[in-house]
C-alpha positions in Angstrom: -3.1 -0.6 12.5 -1.5 1.6 9.9 1.8 0.5 8.4 3.5 3.9 8.5 2.0 5.1 11.8 5.1 6.6 13.4 7.8 9.1 12.3 10.3 6.3 12.8 8.6 4.1 10.2 8.1 7.0 7.8 11.7 8.1 7.9 12.9 4.5 7.5 10.5 4.0 4.6 11.7 7.1 2.8 15.3 6.2 3.3 14.8 2.6 2.1 12.9 3.9 -1.0 15.7 6.2 -1.9 18.5 3.8 -1.0 20.2 6.4 1.2 22.0 6.2 4.5 21.5 8.2 7.7 24.9 9.8 7.3 23.9 11.1 3.8 20.8 12.7 5.3 22.8 14.3 8.2 25.4 15.6 5.7 22.7 17.2 3.5 21.0 18.9 6.4 24.3 20.2 7.8 25.2 21.6 4.4 22.0 23.7 4.7 23.5 25.1 7.9 20.9 23.3 10.1 21.7 21.6 13.3 21.3 17.8 13.1 23.7 15.2 14.5 24.0 11.6 13.4 23.0 10.5 16.9 19.9 12.7 16.9 18.8 11.4 13.4 19.4 7.8 14.3 17.4 8.3 17.5 14.5 9.6 15.5 14.7 6.4 13.3 14.8 4.3 16.5 11.6 5.6 18.0 12.7 8.8 19.6 10.3 11.8 19.4 10.8 14.7 17.1 10.0 18.0 18.7 7.5 20.1 16.6 10.0 22.9 16.6 12.3 20.7 14.4 9.9 20.9 11.4 12.4 23.0 9.6 14.9 20.1 9.8 12.2 17.6 8.7 11.5 19.9 5.7 15.1 19.7 4.7 15.1 15.9 5.1 12.0 15.8 2.9 13.9 18.0 0.3 16.8 15.5 0.5 14.4 12.6 -0.3 12.8 14.6 -3.1 16.3 15.2 -4.6 16.9 11.5 -4.4 13.7 10.6 -6.4 11.0 10.4 -3.8 8.7 13.4 -3.7 7.6 13.8 0.0 6.4 16.6 2.2 7.9 17.4 5.6 4.3 17.5 7.1 3.7 13.9 6.0 7.0 12.7 7.5 6.2 14.5 10.8 2.5 13.5 11.2 1.6 11.0 8.5 -1.1 13.3 7.3 -1.3 14.7 3.8 -0.1 13.4 0.5 2.0 10.2 0.8 5.4 9.9 -0.9 5.5 9.4 -4.6 8.5 8.5 -6.8 9.2 11.7 -8.8 9.4 9.8 -12.1 5.6 9.1 -11.6 4.4 12.4 -10.3 2.8 13.4 -13.6 0.8 10.2 -13.8 -2.9 9.9 -12.9 -4.1 7.6 -10.1 -5.4 4.9 -12.5 -2.1 4.6 -14.3 -0.2 4.5 -11.0 -2.5 1.7 -9.8 -1.9 -0.3 -13.0 1.9 0.2 -12.6 1.7 -0.9 -8.9 -0.2 -4.1 -10.0 2.6 -5.0 -12.4 5.2 -4.8 -9.6 3.3 -7.1 -7.2 4.5 -10.7 -7.4 1.8 -13.4 -8.0 -0.9 -10.9 -8.7 -2.9 -9.5 -11.6 -5.3 -6.6 -12.3 -9.0 -7.0 -12.9 -11.7 -4.3 -13.4 -15.1 -4.8 -12.0 -17.7 -4.8 -14.9 -20.9 -5.5 -13.0 -22.5 -5.2 -9.6 -21.4 -8.6 -8.3 -18.8 -7.1 -6.1 -21.0 -4.8 -4.1 -20.7 -3.7 -1.3 -17.0 -4.4 -1.4 -16.2 -3.3 -4.9 -18.2 -1.1 -7.2 -18.7 -1.0 -10.9 -15.6 0.2 -12.7 -13.2 -0.1 -9.8 -9.9 -2.0 -10.3 -8.7 -4.8 -8.1 -5.4 -6.5 -7.8 -6.0 -10.2 -7.2 -3.7 -13.0 -6.2 -2.8 -15.7 -8.8 -3.4 -18.3 -6.0 -6.7 -20.0 -6.9 -6.9 -22.3 -3.8 -10.1 -22.1 -1.8 -8.4 -23.3 1.4 -5.7 -20.7 1.5 -8.3 -17.9 0.9 -10.7 -18.9 3.6 -12.1 -15.9 5.6 -10.6 -13.5 3.0 -12.1 -11.0 0.6 -12.0 -12.9 -2.7 -12.8 -12.8 -6.4 -14.6 -16.1 -7.1 -15.4 -17.3 -10.6 -17.8 -20.2 -10.5 -19.9 -22.0 -13.2 -22.9 -19.6 -12.7 -20.9 -16.3 -12.8 -18.6 -14.1 -10.7 -18.8 -12.9 -7.1 -16.6 -10.7 -5.0 -16.9 -11.1 -1.2 -15.8 -12.8 2.0 -15.2 -16.5 1.4 -16.1 -18.9 4.2 -15.6 -22.7 4.0 -18.8 -24.2 5.3 -17.9 -27.9 5.0 -15.9 -30.3 2.9 -18.2 -29.6 -0.2 -19.4 -26.0 0.2 -18.4 -22.4 0.8 -20.4 -19.2 1.2 -19.6 -15.9 -0.4 -21.7 -12.9 0.6 -24.0 -15.5 2.3 -24.6 -17.3 -1.0 -23.9 -21.0 -0.7 -21.7 -22.5 -3.5 -20.5 -26.0 -4.2 -16.7 -26.3 -4.3 -16.8 -28.4 -7.4 -18.5 -25.5 -9.3 -15.7 -23.0 -8.4 -13.3 -22.4 -11.2 -11.1 -20.0 -9.2 -11.0 -18.3 -5.8 -8.5 -15.5 -5.7 -7.8 -13.2 -2.8 -8.3 -9.5 -3.4 -5.1 -7.8 -2.4 -5.9 -4.2 -3.2 -8.9 -2.2 -4.4 -8.7 1.1 -6.1 -11.6 3.0 -4.6 -13.2 5.8 -6.8 
């Protein structure tokens, strides 16, 4: 299930990101001589449907968010398709730099770059991963993990087999040989 799979969630997300109120949005749209009431807007944020003929209003709402620091297109707000919102201060940055900045904002996480083929098929050479700082095997059971053990490094699905062993990508490892087992939170696919 996608996180922003409804217009309701997309509107709320954009409003939260810009720190604005429904009334500010309505006032902005009304200043553009468009018809939008507070009741109608809040209904849209509460799960009401937005008729396709109201795309002009949605485009003004997108313009409002853009003027408040979040570059977003009306088509994305309406359908969820197209380029997702981006903070305007970062619009000139390339994808790799944005990923690095995102990794710095995530609590209890750090960035690693895959330098070998040990992550395939999950992660390919040169891709970046944001990994948890939690190194516990138990809390990472049945999760995609970055595992450093005495014989090297593996990235794959960790499964606890018994009290003394785990498997990662169907390779059996002794728990005592594992230095760290950290959940992969996010992969930047090339």
